C-alpha positions as CSV (number, residue, x, y, z in Angstrom):
1,M,4.0,51.9,-8.6
2,K,7.0,50.0,-9.8
3,L,7.0,46.3,-10.6
4,W,9.7,43.9,-11.7
5,F,8.8,42.4,-15.0
6,R,9.7,39.2,-16.8
7,C,12.0,41.2,-19.1
8,I,14.2,41.9,-16.1
9,V,13.6,45.7,-16.2
10,P,11.7,47.8,-13.8
11,I,8.7,49.4,-15.5
12,S,5.6,51.3,-14.6
13,V,2.3,49.4,-15.1
14,T,1.2,52.2,-17.5
15,V,4.1,51.4,-19.9
16,A,4.0,48.7,-22.5
17,V,6.5,45.8,-22.2
18,G,7.8,43.7,-25.0
19,C,7.4,40.2,-23.6
20,L,5.0,37.6,-24.9
21,L,3.9,34.6,-22.8
22,S,4.2,31.1,-24.0
23,P,1.5,28.7,-22.8
24,S,2.1,27.3,-19.3
25,S,0.4,25.0,-16.9
26,H,-1.6,26.4,-14.0
27,P,0.2,26.1,-10.6
28,A,-1.8,24.8,-7.7
29,A,-3.4,27.4,-5.4
30,T,-1.5,27.8,-2.1
31,S,-2.5,28.8,1.4
32,R,0.9,30.0,2.4
33,A,3.2,32.7,1.0
34,D,6.8,33.7,1.8
35,C,6.6,37.3,3.1
36,D,9.4,39.6,4.4
37,T,8.4,42.6,6.4
38,S,11.8,43.1,8.1
39,V,12.5,46.3,6.1
40,Y,9.2,47.4,4.6
41,P,5.6,46.7,5.8
42,L,3.1,44.9,3.6
43,S,2.0,47.0,0.6
44,S,-1.6,45.6,0.8
45,P,-2.2,44.9,4.5
46,T,-5.3,43.1,5.7
47,S,-6.4,46.3,7.5
48,Q,-6.7,48.0,4.1
49,F,-9.6,45.8,3.1
50,E,-13.1,45.7,4.5
51,N,-14.4,42.1,4.7
52,G,-17.9,41.7,3.2
53,N,-18.2,38.3,4.9
54,D,-19.7,37.0,1.7
55,G,-16.6,36.2,-0.4
56,T,-15.8,39.8,-1.3
57,V,-13.6,42.5,0.1
58,T,-13.5,46.2,-0.5
59,D,-10.2,48.1,-0.8
60,K,-10.6,51.2,1.4
61,Q,-8.0,53.1,-0.7
62,S,-9.1,52.3,-4.2
63,K,-12.8,51.8,-3.4
64,L,-12.7,48.6,-5.5
65,M,-14.6,45.5,-4.4
66,W,-12.9,42.3,-5.2
67,M,-14.0,38.7,-5.3
68,R,-11.7,36.9,-2.9
69,C,-11.7,33.7,-5.0
70,A,-10.7,33.3,-8.6
71,V,-13.2,32.1,-11.1
72,G,-13.6,28.3,-10.7
73,Q,-13.1,28.5,-6.9
74,S,-15.9,28.7,-4.3
75,W,-16.1,30.7,-1.1
76,A,-16.7,28.2,1.8
77,Q,-16.0,28.3,5.5
78,G,-13.9,31.4,5.3
79,T,-11.6,30.4,2.4
80,C,-11.5,29.7,-1.3
81,V,-11.8,26.0,-2.2
82,G,-11.4,24.2,-5.5
83,Q,-9.3,24.8,-8.5
84,T,-9.2,27.9,-10.6
85,T,-10.6,27.7,-14.2
86,G,-8.2,28.9,-16.9
87,L,-10.2,30.9,-19.5
88,S,-9.4,32.7,-22.7
89,W,-9.9,36.5,-22.6
90,A,-13.2,36.3,-24.4
91,D,-14.4,33.5,-22.1
92,A,-13.4,35.6,-19.1
93,E,-15.5,38.4,-20.3
94,Q,-18.4,36.0,-20.8
95,A,-17.9,34.6,-17.3
96,A,-18.3,38.0,-15.8
97,K,-21.5,38.6,-17.8
98,A,-22.9,35.2,-16.7
99,I,-22.1,36.0,-13.0
100,N,-23.8,39.4,-13.4
101,K,-26.9,37.9,-15.0
102,A,-27.2,35.2,-12.3
103,G,-26.9,37.7,-9.5
104,K,-25.0,35.2,-7.3
105,F,-22.6,37.8,-6.0
106,F,-25.2,40.5,-5.2
107,Y,-24.3,42.9,-8.0
108,S,-24.5,43.1,-11.7
109,D,-21.4,45.0,-12.6
110,W,-18.5,42.6,-12.0
111,R,-15.8,42.8,-14.6
112,L,-12.2,42.1,-15.5
113,P,-9.9,44.5,-13.7
114,Q,-7.7,47.0,-15.6
115,L,-4.0,46.3,-15.3
116,P,-3.3,49.0,-12.7
117,E,-6.2,47.8,-10.7
118,L,-5.0,44.2,-10.7
119,A,-1.5,45.4,-9.8
120,S,-2.8,47.2,-6.8
121,I,-3.5,44.0,-5.0
122,S,-0.1,42.5,-5.7
123,E,1.8,42.3,-2.4
124,R,5.4,43.5,-2.9
125,Q,6.7,42.0,0.3
126,C,5.5,38.4,-0.5
127,R,6.3,35.9,-3.1
128,S,4.9,32.5,-4.2
129,P,2.3,34.0,-4.4
130,R,2.8,37.8,-4.5
131,I,-0.5,38.5,-2.8
132,N,-1.9,38.8,0.7
133,L,-3.3,35.4,1.3
134,E,-5.3,36.5,4.3
135,V,-7.4,38.6,1.9
136,F,-7.2,36.4,-1.1
137,P,-6.7,32.9,0.2
138,N,-5.5,30.0,-2.0
139,T,-4.4,32.2,-4.8
140,A,-2.2,30.5,-7.4
141,A,1.2,32.0,-8.3
142,D,-0.1,32.3,-11.8
143,F,-1.0,34.8,-14.5
144,F,-4.4,36.5,-14.3
145,W,-6.1,38.4,-17.1
146,S,-6.6,42.1,-17.1
147,A,-9.1,44.0,-19.2
148,T,-6.2,46.0,-20.6
149,S,-5.6,45.2,-24.3
150,R,-2.1,45.7,-25.6
151,P,-2.0,48.6,-28.1
152,A,-0.9,47.8,-31.6
153,G,2.9,48.3,-31.9
154,A,3.2,49.2,-28.2
155,A,6.5,47.4,-27.8
156,S,8.7,45.3,-30.0
157,A,10.3,42.0,-29.1
158,P,13.8,40.9,-30.0
159,P,14.1,40.2,-33.8
160,G,13.8,36.5,-34.5
161,S,12.2,35.7,-31.2
162,A,8.9,33.8,-30.8
163,A,7.4,37.0,-29.5
164,A,8.4,38.8,-32.6
165,A,7.0,36.1,-34.8
166,S,3.7,36.1,-33.0
167,S,3.5,40.0,-33.0
168,A,4.2,39.9,-36.7
169,Q,1.0,37.9,-37.2
170,S,-1.1,40.5,-35.7
171,E,-0.6,44.0,-34.2
172,T,-4.1,44.8,-33.2
173,P,-5.6,45.1,-29.7
174,D,-8.1,42.4,-30.7
175,H,-5.4,39.8,-30.2
176,F,-3.4,40.6,-27.1
177,A,-4.1,41.7,-23.5
178,Y,-1.9,42.3,-20.5
179,V,-1.7,39.6,-17.7
180,L,-0.2,39.9,-14.3
181,S,1.5,37.0,-12.5
182,F,1.2,36.6,-8.7
183,G,4.3,34.4,-9.1
184,P,7.8,35.6,-10.1
185,D,7.0,36.7,-13.7
186,G,5.4,40.1,-13.1
187,V,3.5,41.6,-16.0
188,S,3.5,40.4,-19.6
189,Y,1.1,40.2,-22.5
190,A,-0.7,37.2,-23.9
191,N,-2.6,36.2,-26.9
192,K,-6.3,36.4,-25.9
193,Q,-6.8,32.8,-27.0
194,E,-4.5,31.6,-24.2
195,Q,-6.1,30.4,-20.9
196,H,-5.3,32.2,-17.7
197,D,-6.9,32.7,-14.3
198,V,-9.5,35.4,-13.6
199,R,-10.4,37.5,-10.6
200,L,-13.3,39.9,-10.9
201,V,-13.7,43.4,-9.5
202,R,-16.3,46.1,-9.4
203,S,-16.4,49.7,-8.3
204,A,-17.7,50.2,-4.7
205,R,-17.9,54.0,-5.0
């Protein structure tokens, strides 16, 4: 699957990209997206997902079960309400563990999605946000964490740039992970101490 990235180059989600995020505010969630199906159909149509009627959906193709709401939001009256909670990567991992321990969402194996998994629910025919809002209502056009750490030395940033300076401080997977934006920015990587949105997933196989 091809995505357009912030670096203005088309790149596979399995290839590292040399862009580093700078901290940004969290856009508000939205209930409406701008979608164009005049040439191509939706890449993640509603019919592809089985509604659990409990705040979850299961992708019939990938066999992944997703929380319809981001962490911080609540499922109520058929939609996601409230604001998302921006978390660091470590706090996102802890949030998943806490949800699993509490058993609120019926299973004990919720986790951060890998980057290709997260990319699979990005809707290529929509923008602001790039997601099917019938399936994932009130999703912010914002960056979401993936579980995929950035390999040390995976890509280099332009010399003298802020990204290069930050990379020079640390080139270990312990410090950076990939994030995917449902806004215009595509995929990038972020310092794990930054705060970004979180959507959890589990295998439904």
